[in-house]
Structures are given as C-alpha cells and as structure tokens.
C-alpha positions in Angstrom: 127.5 62.8 18.8 124.7 63.3 21.8 127.5 64.0 25.0 126.7 63.4 28.9 127.1 66.2 31.4 131.1 65.2 32.0 131.5 65.3 28.0 131.7 61.8 27.0 129.6 60.2 24.7 126.1 58.8 26.0 127.1 55.0 24.7 129.6 54.8 27.3 127.6 55.9 30.0 124.5 53.8 29.2 126.9 50.9 29.2 128.7 52.3 32.6 125.2 52.7 34.2 122.8 50.5 32.7 125.0 47.2 31.9 122.0 44.8 33.0 119.9 45.7 29.8 123.2 44.9 27.7 123.4 41.9 29.4 119.5 41.1 28.8 119.8 41.3 25.3 122.7 38.8 24.9 121.2 36.5 27.8 117.6 36.5 25.3 120.0 36.0 22.1 121.8 33.2 23.3 118.1 31.4 24.2 117.2 31.9 20.7 120.1 30.6 18.9 119.6 27.8 20.9 116.4 27.0 20.1 116.7 28.0 16.6 119.5 25.5 16.7 117.7 22.6 18.4 114.6 23.2 15.8 117.1 22.8 12.8 118.3 19.8 14.4 114.7 18.6 15.0 113.4 18.7 11.6 116.2 16.9 10.3 115.6 13.8 12.2 112.7 14.2 14.5 109.2 12.4 13.9 107.3 15.5 15.1 108.8 17.3 11.9 108.3 14.3 9.3 105.7 16.6 7.5 108.4 18.8 6.8 110.7 16.1 5.3 108.0 14.6 3.3 106.4 18.3 2.3 106.3 18.6 -1.5 108.8 19.5 -3.7 111.4 18.9 -0.8 115.0 19.6 -1.1 117.6 16.3 -1.5 118.6 15.9 2.3 121.7 17.1 2.9 121.8 19.7 0.2 122.6 23.4 0.7 119.3 24.2 -0.2 118.0 21.6 2.3 119.9 23.2 5.2 118.9 26.6 4.4 115.3 25.6 4.8 115.7 24.1 8.1 117.4 27.2 8.8 114.4 29.2 7.5 111.8 26.7 9.3 113.7 27.9 12.8 113.5 31.2 12.1 109.9 31.2 11.0 108.6 29.0 14.1 111.0 31.2 16.9 109.5 34.1 14.7 105.8 33.4 15.6 106.7 34.4 19.3 108.3 37.1 18.7 105.4 38.2 16.1 102.9 37.5 19.1 105.0 38.8 21.8 105.6 41.4 20.2 102.7 43.6 19.1 100.7 42.5 22.3 103.6 43.7 24.6 103.6 46.8 22.3 99.7 47.6 22.7 100.1 47.0 26.3 102.5 49.9 27.0 100.4 52.1 24.7 97.8 51.4 26.7 99.6 51.6 29.8 100.7 55.1 28.8 97.4 56.0 28.8 97.8 59.1 25.7 99.6 60.9 28.2 103.2 61.3 27.1 103.9 64.8 26.9 105.4 67.0 29.1 105.0 64.2 32.0 107.7 62.6 34.1 108.7 59.1 32.7 106.1 56.5 33.0 108.1 54.1 34.8 105.7 51.2 34.5 105.2 51.4 31.1 109.0 52.2 30.5 109.7 48.3 32.5 107.0 46.9 30.5 108.6 48.7 27.7 112.4 47.5 28.1 111.5 43.9 28.7 110.0 44.2 24.9 113.0 45.1 23.7 115.3 42.9 25.7 113.3 40.2 24.1 113.3 41.5 20.7 116.6 42.5 20.1 117.9 39.3 21.4 115.6 37.7 18.4 117.4 40.0 15.8 120.7 39.2 17.3 119.7 35.7 16.8 118.2 36.1 13.4 121.3 37.7 11.9 123.7 35.5 13.3 121.5 32.0 11.6 119.1 33.3 9.6 120.2 36.4 7.6 123.9 35.1 7.6 123.2 31.6 6.2 120.9 31.9 3.9 122.2 35.7 2.7 119.1 37.5 2.8 120.9 41.3 2.8 117.3 43.1 3.0 116.4 41.6 6.2 120.3 42.1 7.9 119.8 45.2 7.0 116.0 45.9 8.3 117.4 44.1 12.1 120.4 46.4 11.9 118.1 49.6 11.8 116.3 48.4 14.6 118.9 47.6 16.4 120.4 51.4 16.3 117.4 52.8 16.4 115.0 51.1 19.1 117.7 49.7 21.3 119.2 52.7 23.2 115.6 53.5 24.0 115.5 50.7 26.5 117.9 52.3 28.7 116.5 54.9 30.8 120.0 56.6 31.0 120.0 56.8 27.0 116.3 57.4 26.7 116.9 60.9 29.3 119.7 61.7 27.0 118.3 61.5 23.4 115.4 62.9 24.2 113.9 66.4 24.6 113.2 67.5 28.3 109.3 66.1 29.1 109.5 63.9 25.7 111.0 60.7 27.2 107.5 59.0 27.6 106.8 60.3 23.4 110.2 58.8 22.4 109.5 55.5 23.4 105.7 55.1 22.5 106.7 55.8 18.9 109.0 52.8 19.0 106.4 50.9 20.5 104.0 51.4 18.3 105.9 50.6 15.7 105.8 47.3 17.4 102.3 46.4 16.1 103.5 46.2 13.0 104.5 42.8 14.0 100.9 41.6 14.1 101.4 41.0 10.4 104.0 38.3 10.6 102.2 35.8 12.2 100.2 35.8 9.2 103.0 35.9 6.9 105.0 33.0 8.7 102.0 31.1 8.5 101.3 31.7 4.6 105.0 30.7 4.2 104.4 27.2 6.0 101.1 27.1 4.2 102.7 27.0 0.9 105.4 24.6 1.6 103.0 21.9 2.5 99.7 22.5 0.2 99.1 20.7 -2.9 95.7 22.3 -3.7 93.4 25.0 -3.1 93.1 25.9 0.6 90.1 27.4 2.3 92.9 28.4 5.2 95.2 29.7 3.1 92.6 32.2 1.1 91.1 33.4 4.5 95.1 34.0 6.0 95.9 35.5 3.3 93.1 38.2 3.3 93.9 38.9 6.5 97.7 39.2 6.0 97.1 41.4 3.2 94.8 43.7 5.3 96.7 44.1 8.3 100.1 44.4 6.2 99.0 47.2 4.8 97.7 49.1 7.6 100.0 48.4 10.2 103.0 48.7 7.9 102.1 51.0 5.0 99.8 53.6 6.5 100.8 53.5 10.3 104.1 54.3 9.6 103.8 57.7 8.4 101.0 58.4 11.4 103.7 57.5 13.3 106.3 59.7 12.2 104.0 62.7 12.2 102.7 62.4 15.8 105.6 60.6 17.4 108.3 62.8 15.8 107.2 65.6 13.8 104.8 67.3 15.3 107.3 67.7 18.2 110.2 69.3 15.7 110.1 72.6 17.6 111.2 70.5 20.9 114.3 69.1 19.4 115.0 72.0 18.1 115.3 74.2 21.3 116.8 71.3 22.9 119.8 70.6 19.8 118.9 67.3 19.5 117.7 67.1 15.9 120.2 64.8 14.5 118.1 61.9 16.8 114.6 63.6 15.2 116.6 63.1 11.7 117.6 59.5 12.9 114.2 58.2 14.1 112.1 59.6 11.1 115.0 58.1 8.7 115.0 54.7 10.2 110.8 54.6 10.4 111.4 56.4 6.7 113.3 53.1 5.5 111.0 51.1 7.1 108.0 52.6 5.3 109.8 52.4 1.6 111.0 48.8 2.7 107.4 47.5 4.0 105.7 49.5 0.6 108.0 47.5 -1.8 107.3 44.2 -0.1 103.7 44.9 -0.3 103.9 44.9 -3.7 105.9 42.1 -4.4 103.3 40.5 -2.6 100.7 41.5 -5.0 103.0 42.1 -8.3 100.7 39.2 -9.6 97.5 40.2 -8.3 95.4 40.3 -5.6 93.6 37.6 -6.6 96.6 35.6 -7.5 98.3 36.3 -3.8 94.8 35.0 -2.1 94.0 32.0 -3.8 96.6 29.2 -4.0 97.3 27.4 -7.6 99.1 24.2 -7.6 102.2 24.1 -9.9 102.3 21.6 -12.4 105.4 18.6 -12.8 107.4 21.5 -14.0 107.1 23.7 -10.9 105.0 26.2 -12.7 101.5 27.8 -11.8 98.5 26.2 -13.5 96.9 29.3 -15.4 
C-alpha cells in the first residue's frame, strides 16, 4: 500500500484534501442515471422513438427482453456522447502536454482538462454499471468498468497523482490514461453499427462504410495502441518506479492496460469470427432468423 507522509493510506488523504473531485464524479453519475432513465421512458412511449418500437424483430412490449433492449438503447445513445467527448478531450490533453512529460512540473492546465474528462467519464461508467451492466447481466462490461474506475480515477486527483507517481513523472502518468481514451473513438462506430443492426432489413452502403471504418479504428486504437502506451508510458520508466519504490503502481497500470488489450483483442476476434466480409456487409435474415447464405 502506498502511504502518505504521516503514514496513512493515500486514499484517506485524497478524500480529505480533494473531496470535490469525488463529489463531481457522483454528480455526473446522477445526471447520467437520470438521462438514461428518461431515455428508457421515451423509448417505450414517445413518438420520437416509434422507429425503435416498430423496428424489425422487435421483442414483445413489456417483456424482459424488451426492457433490456430499452436499457441497451439508452446506454448506447448516452455512449455516443461519452465516446465523442472522451476521445476528443483525451486528444486535447495530449496536445496540451506538448510532448513535455518527463522531469517537468505538473502541467496544471492539461491536468485540469484531464480531471474534467475523468469526472465525466467516471460518472458515465458508474451509471452504466448501475443501469446497463446490472440489468443486462453483462459481466465483461462490468469488469471492464471496474478496472477503469480502479486505475483511472486516482490520476484525476493531483493529491493522488503526486503520491502514486515517481518524482517528475506526474505528467507521464496521466498522459498514459489520456492516451487510452483515444480508443473511445471506435465506440462511436460500434454504437452506430448496433443501431443499424436493429433497424436494417436489407443491405446498406452506410452500414458497410461504418463497419469498414470501425474495423480499422478499433484495431489501430486498441490492439496496436495499447501495447505502445504500456511501453512508452510505463515500461521505459521502470527504473524510476523502482528507485521511488513504486513498482506496485507500475505493475497495476501495466496489468490494467494489458487486460484492456486482451479484452479488445478478444472482441476483435469475435467481430470477425465469421470473416471480414461477413462483418462488413449486411446479410438480411430469413423468417426463421437465420442469415441468407
């Protein structure tokens, strides 16, 4: 356990000195819960969502499957905002650091932007665990979100960042997490693909274009990008973590990114398990729910 100067656990000092950070996360989580519940309500009754209720293969209204689909729709729609906001803000944080990450004082402007990113993102993740992962019993997503909370949340607090990072590596530490958020860009196309699958009845050029972009962005921003972050953000600074007696922090971060890499690689395999062509091009289903050959 990483201890503070007075011998107490770092978590206690973070809560004591930086409690507004946690308050901000809970506030955003409350907002996202309200928005998702409101969208679920609209999906069941509003004329704006008639396309959703009348879509092909829609489950029986009021059934468990229909309720879960409404929960998934709300999560997907809010997920569009989260994916766009977090990937763009992560990119802006990286640009703000200007490649000066090692051995320099904490970049206050970049960290303020990064802190806001984490408050919004952690708020969304908490709401998604409460509503989507719990109701839809999506264990992999719940584990993914839990890892994100444990590993990303502390770096949004300057108190925790300075306690967990070797001297002079504060910027490098939150650069790594900001860089990971670039992968959220793939979720924009992933969510749109899911919406198209709910409504399409025949081939669509938009579906093909979206899936082609999705496959490239997903592989580049996850399967290729994560190992680079592990190397550039942590591994090249192994000696500094060791000399500062903070190797457990390095191992935790490497394990978390490694877990995300394995999960993303597995999901990539699932996407193309029937071949790249089957993933990119839409094949309508017959009356029995099977794909045309």
